[in-house]
C-alpha positions in Angstrom: -41.6 -7.0 -19.8 -43.7 -4.1 -18.5 -45.8 -4.5 -15.4 -49.0 -3.9 -17.4 -48.3 -6.8 -19.7 -47.1 -8.9 -16.8 -50.4 -8.4 -15.0 -52.3 -9.9 -17.9 -50.4 -13.1 -17.8 -51.5 -16.1 -15.8 -49.4 -17.1 -12.7 -47.8 -19.9 -14.6 -46.9 -17.6 -17.5 -45.5 -15.1 -15.0 -43.4 -17.8 -13.4 -42.1 -18.9 -16.8 -41.2 -15.2 -17.7 -39.3 -14.9 -14.4 -37.5 -18.2 -15.1 -36.6 -17.2 -18.6 -35.2 -13.9 -17.4 -32.9 -15.7 -14.9 -31.7 -18.1 -17.5 -31.0 -15.4 -20.2 -27.2 -14.8 -20.4 -26.0 -11.3 -19.7 -24.8 -9.5 -22.8 -21.5 -7.6 -22.6 -22.8 -4.4 -24.2 -19.7 -2.3 -23.7 -17.4 -5.0 -25.0 -19.6 -5.5 -28.0 -19.7 -1.8 -28.8 -15.9 -1.6 -28.6 -15.5 -4.5 -31.0 -18.0 -3.1 -33.4 -16.3 0.3 -33.3 -12.9 -1.2 -33.9 -13.9 -3.5 -36.8 -16.1 -0.8 -38.4 -13.2 1.6 -38.1 -10.8 -0.9 -39.7 -13.1 -1.4 -42.6 -13.4 2.3 -43.1 -9.7 2.9 -42.7 -9.1 0.1 -45.3 -11.5 1.9 -47.7 -9.6 5.2 -47.2 -6.4 3.4 -47.9 -7.8 2.0 -51.1 -9.1 5.4 -52.1 -5.6 6.9 -51.5 -4.0 4.1 -53.6 -6.4 4.8 -56.5 -5.6 8.5 -56.3 -1.9 8.1 -55.9 -1.1 5.3 -58.3 -3.9 5.1 -60.8 -4.5 8.8 -61.6 -8.0 9.1 -60.1 -9.2 12.4 -58.6 -10.9 12.6 -55.2 -14.3 12.8 -56.9 -13.7 9.8 -59.2 -11.8 7.5 -56.7 -15.0 6.7 -54.8 -16.5 4.3 -57.4 -13.5 1.9 -57.8 -13.0 2.0 -54.0 -16.6 0.9 -53.4 -16.4 -1.7 -56.1 -13.2 -3.1 -54.6 -14.8 -3.2 -51.1 -17.8 -5.0 -52.6 -15.7 -7.6 -54.4 -13.6 -8.3 -51.2 -16.8 -8.5 -49.1 -18.4 -11.0 -51.5 -15.3 -13.1 -51.7 -14.9 -13.2 -47.9 -18.6 -14.1 -47.7 -18.2 -16.9 -50.2 -15.2 -18.3 -48.4 -17.1 -18.1 -45.0 -14.6 -15.7 -43.5 -17.0 -12.7 -43.3 -19.4 -14.7 -41.2 -16.7 -15.3 -38.6 -15.7 -11.7 -38.6 -19.4 -10.8 -38.2 -19.8 -13.2 -35.3 -17.0 -11.6 -33.5 -17.5 -7.9 -34.4 -21.3 -7.8 -34.5 -22.6 -4.5 -35.9 -19.2 -3.4 -36.9 -19.5 -5.4 -40.1 -22.7 -3.6 -41.0 -20.9 -0.8 -42.8 -23.3 0.0 -45.6 -21.1 -1.1 -48.6 -19.6 -4.2 -47.2 -22.6 -5.2 -45.1 -25.0 -4.8 -48.0 -22.7 -6.9 -50.2 -22.5 -9.6 -47.5 -26.3 -9.8 -47.1 -26.8 -10.1 -50.9 -24.1 -12.7 -51.3 -25.3 -14.7 -48.3 -28.8 -14.8 -49.7 -27.5 -15.9 -53.1 -25.4 -18.7 -51.6 -28.2 -19.9 -49.4 -30.7 -20.3 -52.2 -28.4 -21.4 -55.0 -29.9 -24.9 -55.0 -33.2 -23.5 -56.1 -31.8 -22.3 -59.4 -30.4 -19.1 -60.7 -33.6 -17.2 -61.4 -36.0 -18.2 -58.7 -33.4 -19.2 -56.1 -30.5 -16.8 -56.4 -32.1 -13.9 -58.2 -35.5 -14.0 -56.4 -34.2 -14.5 -52.8 -31.2 -12.2 -53.2 -33.4 -9.2 -53.8 -35.8 -9.9 -51.0 -33.2 -8.5 -48.7 -32.0 -5.9 -51.1 -35.4 -4.7 -52.0 -36.2 -3.1 -48.7 -32.8 -1.4 -48.6 -33.3 0.0 -52.1 -36.8 1.2 -51.3 -35.8 3.0 -48.1 -32.7 4.4 -49.8 -34.8 5.8 -52.7 -37.5 7.1 -50.4 -34.9 8.8 -48.2 -33.2 10.4 -51.2 -36.6 11.7 -52.3 -37.4 13.2 -48.9 -33.9 14.9 -48.7 -34.4 16.2 -52.2 -37.8 17.7 -51.3 -36.3 19.3 -48.2 -33.4 20.7 -50.2 -35.7 22.1 -53.0 -38.0 23.7 -50.4 -35.1 25.3 -48.6 -33.7 26.7 -51.9 -37.1 27.9 -52.9 -37.4 29.7 -49.5 -34.1 31.4 -50.2 -31.9 29.2 -48.0 
């Protein structure tokens, strides 16, 4: 807490803030970063292995192998979420499981599982897209901004 904010607190509130700071556990930031890097790297390496398998054994090209690779990663992520395994991996690895494809599939499946008792339409469908909606909106907006920049650069002769 900054000193300006701390000065606005009453003495009792300041005392509580100091107590809370002492009681807060230290976070092993470096260790968490290493775990996240390791697990994120393993997920990406597994995705590359899948892509290589699709190219080598199923006749896909480098351009066309991305779609079945993403679909396979999504299916595996949803299955692991449904079985409760992805949550354990996420607890251990932290941000390493937030790889866009698998992390997004996990968040959608988790919301669907959590709200299934409310029904398929209002429970699963309605709550599943609360999480996905913001991701889709920011993704579409980002794509729009990048497209405007690209068109502007092309128009300027770049």
